[in-house]
C-alpha positions as CSV (number, residue, x, y, z in Angstrom):
1,M,130.6,118.9,85.5
2,T,130.5,117.5,89.1
3,D,130.8,114.1,89.7
4,R,127.4,112.5,90.6
5,P,126.5,112.3,94.3
6,T,127.3,108.8,96.2
7,V,124.0,107.7,97.8
8,L,124.5,104.6,99.8
9,A,121.5,102.7,100.9
10,V,122.1,100.4,103.8
11,I,119.8,97.5,104.9
12,P,120.5,96.4,107.9
13,A,119.6,92.7,108.2
14,R,120.5,90.6,111.4
15,G,120.2,87.0,111.4
16,G,118.7,86.7,114.5
17,S,114.9,87.3,115.1
18,K,112.6,86.7,118.2
19,G,109.5,87.2,116.5
20,V,110.0,85.7,113.3
21,P,112.8,83.2,113.0
22,A,115.0,84.3,110.0
23,K,112.8,87.0,109.3
24,N,114.8,88.7,106.8
25,L,115.1,85.6,104.8
26,A,111.3,85.0,104.7
27,P,109.6,85.2,101.4
28,V,107.1,87.5,100.1
29,G,105.3,87.1,97.0
30,G,108.1,84.2,96.4
31,V,111.1,86.9,97.2
32,P,113.2,86.8,100.6
33,L,112.5,89.9,102.6
34,V,115.9,91.2,102.2
35,A,115.6,90.7,98.2
36,R,112.6,92.6,98.0
37,A,114.2,95.6,99.7
38,I,117.3,95.7,97.6
39,R,115.5,95.2,94.3
40,A,113.5,98.4,95.5
41,C,116.5,100.0,96.1
42,R,118.5,98.9,92.8
43,G,115.1,100.2,91.1
44,A,115.8,103.5,92.7
45,R,117.4,106.1,90.3
46,L,119.0,108.2,92.5
47,V,120.7,105.3,94.5
48,T,124.2,104.9,93.7
49,D,125.5,101.7,95.9
50,V,123.5,99.1,98.0
51,A,124.9,97.2,100.7
52,V,123.4,94.7,103.5
53,S,124.8,94.7,107.0
54,T,124.5,91.5,108.0
55,D,126.2,88.8,110.7
56,D,124.4,86.2,109.0
57,P,126.0,84.1,106.0
58,A,122.8,83.0,104.7
59,I,121.6,86.6,104.2
60,A,125.0,87.8,103.0
61,E,124.6,84.8,100.2
62,T,121.1,85.8,99.3
63,A,122.2,89.7,99.2
64,R,124.8,89.2,96.7
65,A,122.6,87.5,94.6
66,A,120.1,90.0,94.4
67,G,123.0,92.4,93.4
68,A,124.0,94.1,96.9
69,E,127.3,94.2,98.4
70,T,127.8,92.9,101.8
71,V,129.2,94.4,105.1
72,R,130.0,91.7,107.8
73,R,128.5,93.3,111.0
74,P,130.6,92.6,114.2
75,A,128.9,90.7,116.9
76,E,128.9,93.7,119.3
77,L,126.5,95.7,116.5
78,S,124.7,92.6,116.1
79,G,122.8,92.1,119.4
80,D,119.2,92.8,120.6
81,T,120.3,96.0,122.4
82,A,122.0,97.1,119.1
83,T,120.5,100.5,117.0
84,S,120.2,100.7,113.6
85,E,122.2,103.8,113.6
86,S,125.4,102.0,115.1
87,A,124.9,99.4,111.7
88,V,124.4,102.4,109.2
89,L,127.6,104.1,110.5
90,H,129.9,101.3,110.3
91,A,128.4,100.3,106.9
92,M,129.4,103.8,105.9
93,D,132.8,103.3,107.2
94,A,133.0,100.2,105.1
95,F,132.1,101.7,102.4
96,T,134.5,104.0,102.4
97,A,137.3,102.1,103.3
98,V,136.5,99.4,100.3
99,H,135.5,102.4,97.2
100,G,137.9,105.2,98.7
101,R,135.1,107.5,98.3
102,A,133.0,109.4,101.0
103,V,129.3,109.4,100.9
104,D,127.1,111.9,100.8
105,V,123.3,110.5,101.6
106,V,123.1,107.5,103.6
107,L,119.6,106.0,103.0
108,L,118.5,103.5,106.2
109,V,116.0,101.1,104.2
110,Q,114.2,98.4,106.2
111,C,113.7,95.3,104.6
112,T,110.6,94.3,106.9
113,S,108.5,97.0,105.0
114,P,107.9,94.6,102.2
115,F,106.1,97.0,100.1
116,L,108.3,100.0,99.8
117,T,108.7,100.9,96.2
118,P,111.8,102.7,94.2
119,A,109.7,106.0,94.1
120,D,109.6,106.1,98.2
121,I,113.3,105.6,98.2
122,D,113.8,108.5,95.5
123,G,111.7,110.8,97.2
124,V,113.5,110.3,100.4
125,A,116.9,110.8,98.4
126,A,115.8,113.7,96.5
127,E,114.8,115.5,99.6
128,I,118.2,115.9,100.9
129,L,120.0,116.1,97.3
130,R,117.7,118.8,96.0
131,R,115.1,120.4,98.4
132,G,117.7,121.1,101.2
133,A,116.5,118.6,104.1
134,D,118.8,117.4,106.4
135,T,116.9,114.2,106.9
136,A,113.7,112.7,105.4
137,L,111.5,109.7,106.2
138,T,108.4,107.9,104.6
139,A,105.2,108.7,105.9
140,A,101.7,107.8,105.3
141,P,98.6,110.6,105.8
142,S,96.2,109.5,108.5
143,H,93.1,110.8,110.0
144,G,92.6,108.7,113.1
145,F,91.1,109.7,116.2
146,L,94.1,108.5,118.9
147,W,93.4,107.6,122.7
148,K,95.3,107.2,125.8
149,P,93.8,106.0,129.5
150,A,94.2,108.5,131.6
151,T,96.8,108.0,134.7
152,P,94.3,106.8,137.7
153,A,94.7,108.6,140.5
154,T,95.6,106.4,143.7
155,P,92.8,105.9,145.8
156,A,92.4,106.6,149.7
157,P,92.2,103.3,151.7
158,G,88.9,101.8,152.0
159,A,87.8,103.8,149.0
160,A,86.6,102.5,145.7
161,P,88.8,102.6,143.0
162,T,88.9,105.6,140.2
163,P,86.5,104.6,137.0
164,A,88.3,103.9,133.7
165,H,88.8,107.2,131.7
166,A,90.5,107.7,128.6
167,L,91.8,111.2,126.8
168,G,92.0,112.2,123.5
169,V,95.6,112.6,122.2
170,N,95.1,114.4,118.6
171,H,91.5,115.5,119.1
172,D,89.1,117.1,121.5
173,K,86.3,114.4,122.4
174,A,83.6,117.3,123.1
175,H,84.2,118.2,119.2
176,R,84.3,115.5,116.4
177,P,85.0,117.0,113.4
178,R,84.0,115.2,109.8
179,R,87.1,114.0,108.1
180,Q,87.2,115.9,105.5
181,D,87.3,118.9,107.7
182,R,90.3,117.7,109.6
183,E,94.1,118.4,108.5
184,P,95.7,114.9,108.1
185,E,98.4,114.0,110.4
186,Y,101.2,111.4,109.3
187,L,102.0,108.0,110.4
188,E,106.2,107.0,110.2
189,T,106.1,104.1,107.9
190,G,109.6,102.6,109.2
191,A,110.3,101.7,105.8
192,V,112.9,104.6,104.5
193,Y,114.9,107.2,106.1
194,G,117.2,109.5,104.8
195,M,120.3,111.2,105.9
196,D,122.7,113.9,104.9
197,A,126.0,111.8,105.7
198,R,128.2,114.2,107.2
199,G,125.3,115.5,109.5
200,F,124.5,111.9,110.1
201,R,128.0,111.5,111.5
202,E,128.0,114.6,113.4
203,H,124.7,113.9,115.3
204,G,124.6,110.2,115.5
205,H,120.8,109.7,114.9
206,R,118.3,110.1,111.8
207,F,116.6,113.3,112.7
208,F,118.6,116.1,112.9
209,G,118.0,119.2,111.1
210,R,115.4,120.1,108.9
211,T,113.3,116.8,108.4
212,A,110.9,116.2,105.2
213,L,108.1,113.8,104.8
214,V,107.5,112.0,101.7
215,V,104.4,110.7,101.7
216,T,103.5,107.2,100.7
217,D,100.5,105.3,100.1
218,P,99.1,104.0,103.0
219,A,97.8,100.9,101.4
220,R,101.5,99.5,101.2
221,V,102.3,100.4,104.8
222,L,103.4,97.2,106.7
223,E,105.7,96.2,108.9
224,I,106.4,92.5,109.8
225,D,107.2,91.9,113.4
226,D,105.6,89.0,114.1
227,P,104.0,86.2,112.3
228,H,100.9,87.6,112.0
229,D,102.2,90.4,110.1
230,L,104.1,88.3,107.7
231,A,100.7,86.2,106.8
232,R,99.2,89.4,105.8
233,A,102.4,90.6,103.8
234,R,101.8,87.4,101.8
235,A,98.3,87.7,101.4
236,L,98.8,91.2,100.0
237,A,101.7,90.3,97.8
238,P,99.3,89.3,94.8
239,L,97.3,92.7,94.6
240,L,100.3,94.9,95.5
241,D,103.1,93.6,93.8
242,A,103.4,94.1,89.8
243,P,102.9,91.3,87.8
244,A,106.2,89.7,87.0
245,T,107.3,86.6,85.0
246,P,110.5,85.2,84.4
247,T,112.3,85.0,80.8
248,A,114.8,82.6,79.2
249,E,117.6,85.3,80.5
250,D,116.1,84.6,84.6
251,V,116.5,80.9,84.2
252,D,118.6,77.8,83.7
253,A,116.3,75.5,84.5
254,V,112.7,74.2,85.3
255,V,111.5,71.8,88.0
256,L,108.0,70.6,87.5
257,D,105.7,69.1,90.2
258,F,103.3,66.2,88.9
259,D,99.9,66.1,90.4
260,G,97.9,69.0,90.3
261,T,100.8,70.6,88.2
262,Q,100.5,68.7,84.9
263,T,97.3,67.4,86.0
264,D,94.0,68.6,87.0
265,D,94.8,66.8,90.4
266,R,92.1,64.2,89.6
267,V,92.8,60.1,89.7
268,L,90.0,57.7,87.8
269,V,90.5,54.4,89.6
270,D,88.8,51.4,87.9
271,A,87.5,48.2,89.4
272,E,90.9,46.5,89.6
273,G,92.6,49.8,91.0
274,H,94.4,50.8,88.2
275,E,94.9,54.8,87.9
276,F,94.2,57.3,85.2
277,V,95.3,60.9,85.3
278,A,94.9,63.4,82.7
279,V,97.2,65.5,80.9
280,H,97.6,68.3,78.3
281,R,99.0,68.4,74.9
282,G,100.0,71.7,75.2
283,D,102.1,70.6,78.1
284,G,104.0,68.4,76.1
285,L,104.7,71.0,73.1
286,G,105.7,73.4,76.0
287,V,108.4,70.8,77.3
288,A,109.6,69.9,74.0
289,A,110.2,73.3,73.3
290,L,112.0,74.0,76.5
291,R,114.0,70.8,75.8
292,R,115.2,72.2,72.8
293,A,116.4,75.9,74.1
294,G,118.7,73.9,76.0
295,L,116.9,74.6,79.7
296,K,117.7,71.7,81.9
297,L,114.4,70.2,83.3
298,L,113.2,67.9,85.9
299,I,109.8,66.2,87.4
300,L,109.8,66.0,90.8
301,S,107.0,64.4,93.0
302,T,106.6,62.7,96.3
303,E,104.3,59.8,94.4
304,R,106.1,56.7,93.1
305,N,103.6,55.9,90.6
306,P,104.2,54.5,87.1
307,V,101.9,56.9,85.7
308,V,104.6,59.6,86.7
309,A,107.5,57.6,85.1
310,A,105.5,56.9,82.1
311,R,104.9,60.6,81.6
312,A,108.5,61.2,82.2
313,R,109.4,59.0,79.4
314,K,106.8,60.1,77.0
315,L,108.2,63.8,77.5
316,G,111.8,62.5,77.6
317,V,112.5,64.6,81.0
318,P,114.4,63.0,84.0
319,V,112.3,62.4,87.3
320,L,112.5,61.9,90.9
321,H,109.7,60.7,92.5
322,G,108.6,58.6,95.7
323,V,110.8,61.5,97.2
324,D,110.1,62.4,101.0
325,R,111.7,65.6,101.0
326,K,111.4,67.4,97.8
327,D,113.2,70.0,98.7
328,L,116.4,68.1,99.9
329,A,116.1,66.1,96.7
330,L,116.1,69.4,94.7
331,K,119.0,70.9,96.4
332,Q,121.1,67.8,95.7
333,W,119.9,68.1,91.9
334,C,121.0,71.6,91.5
335,D,124.3,70.8,93.1
336,D,124.7,67.5,91.1
337,H,124.2,69.7,87.9
338,A,126.1,72.9,88.9
339,L,122.9,75.0,89.2
340,D,122.3,78.2,91.2
341,P,119.0,77.5,92.6
342,Q,118.2,81.0,92.1
343,R,118.0,80.7,88.6
344,V,115.6,77.8,88.7
345,L,111.8,77.7,88.1
346,Y,110.0,75.4,90.4
347,A,106.1,74.9,89.2
348,G,103.7,73.4,92.0
349,N,100.5,73.4,93.5
350,D,100.1,72.5,97.0
351,V,101.7,72.5,100.7
352,N,104.3,69.8,99.8
353,D,105.8,72.0,97.5
354,L,106.4,74.9,99.5
355,P,109.7,74.0,100.9
356,C,110.8,73.9,97.3
357,F,109.4,77.5,96.7
358,G,111.6,78.4,99.0
359,L,114.7,77.1,97.7
360,V,114.4,78.4,94.1
361,G,114.4,82.0,92.8
362,W,111.7,81.5,90.6
363,P,108.9,79.7,92.4
364,V,105.6,79.4,90.3
365,A,101.7,78.2,91.4
366,V,99.4,77.1,88.9
367,A,96.1,78.9,88.8
368,S,94.3,76.2,90.4
369,A,97.2,75.8,93.5
370,H,96.2,76.4,97.1
371,D,95.7,79.3,98.4
372,A,98.8,79.2,100.2
373,V,101.1,78.4,97.4
374,R,99.6,81.1,95.5
375,A,100.6,83.6,98.3
376,A,104.1,82.1,98.6
377,A,104.4,82.1,94.5
378,R,106.5,84.8,92.5
379,A,104.5,84.5,89.9
380,V,101.2,82.4,89.1
381,T,99.7,81.0,85.6
382,D,96.4,82.0,84.2
383,T,95.9,78.5,83.4
384,P,95.0,75.7,86.2
385,G,97.2,72.8,86.1
386,G,96.6,70.0,83.9
387,A,95.1,72.9,81.5
388,G,98.0,73.9,79.8
389,A,100.0,75.9,82.5
390,I,103.3,74.2,81.6
391,R,102.4,75.4,78.0
392,E,101.9,79.0,79.6
393,I,105.3,78.5,81.4
394,A,107.5,77.7,78.3
395,A,105.6,80.8,76.5
396,W,106.9,83.5,79.5
397,L,110.5,81.9,79.1
398,L,110.7,81.2,75.3
399,G,108.5,84.2,73.9
400,P,104.8,84.6,72.5
401,E,105.7,82.5,69.4
402,L,105.2,79.9,71.5
403,R,101.5,80.3,72.0
404,T,101.0,80.1,68.6
405,L,101.4,76.6,68.4
406,P,98.5,74.6,67.9
407,T,96.3,73.4,71.5
408,A,93.3,71.7,70.1
409,Q,93.3,68.3,71.7
410,A,93.1,69.5,75.0
411,T,93.8,65.9,76.7
412,S,95.8,62.5,76.6
413,H,95.4,60.1,79.2
414,A,98.3,58.1,80.7
415,T,97.8,54.8,83.1
416,T,99.6,52.9,85.4
């Protein structure tokens, strides 16, 4: 019986990025891009090892938390002119030096393709391991007609300029067959490349020998190069990502925003200026169950309002309110309680919660949250804020039996 071939997935992730600052740490669907790539690689059956090549300590920390080993990339391979191939070769050498075994197949996986799947990665590896290809890449079918401008002739002195003219690249503009009558062409997605390791060392580039295409879903093809690409990725994530909700094994602490998360974001004001908000009794049951389960809890609010403190006392939960920078307060709270932020769930509803979303491992939006918050969340409740969203989160963590608790009395009121 032969040993399993070593298939090393290398994810290049420099710290510098001109188009999108700190791009490789930018969250999409509540998960940093580098962590999304690591999860896809770890989900691939044929991948044995995952390494992130980086020059950035924050990226390295995120990569290790997501389950990858890291390779510190030297400065000479970290500049704008350094090739991905050079980073992959360096990572292969570093891997062999640490583990004492050679790499059989090496994969170059780009974390700027946020919607790659384990099946894509396995498909590329299988072409080399099982079907005799030397190299392979993900590609999407395309029936698009490509054009290019013709090079204009230089007009003679005093002559009129040559009119603009375009040429068909992959078609004869005089003959326009129907889509169903055309053979598809394939667009390189930039997501995953695979190489036989020995051949890659010999040739030094990713397309030597026999190259195989692994056809992927065109709807999932997106490369993030600028802020507009990132915005599109965040908008698409709720549609393309598989629904994911945390369990108690994923989370050590739950931090809750107040207005709009534990309430419906409305405030009633009487003639004397007293404020009233509505909260949900089911949320109180959920918080009590989380507390009994031993999870650390915190209410975090920018509002310094007696109603927030009163509700926290009723729930028996610590509160930090009147906080200008919620993310700084949350980081300090995690440090004070020796909590890994990646194991913290933060539930919020509005744009002032986004900095906290970028800090924790489980950013959760309530169903009624602002669109930007929903797009940045890793999970979204089915229930709006103030209508039992916290109860729903507690059911994710503690199991479906929590859903059987009575919730008939919908709301209670807290006042200043």
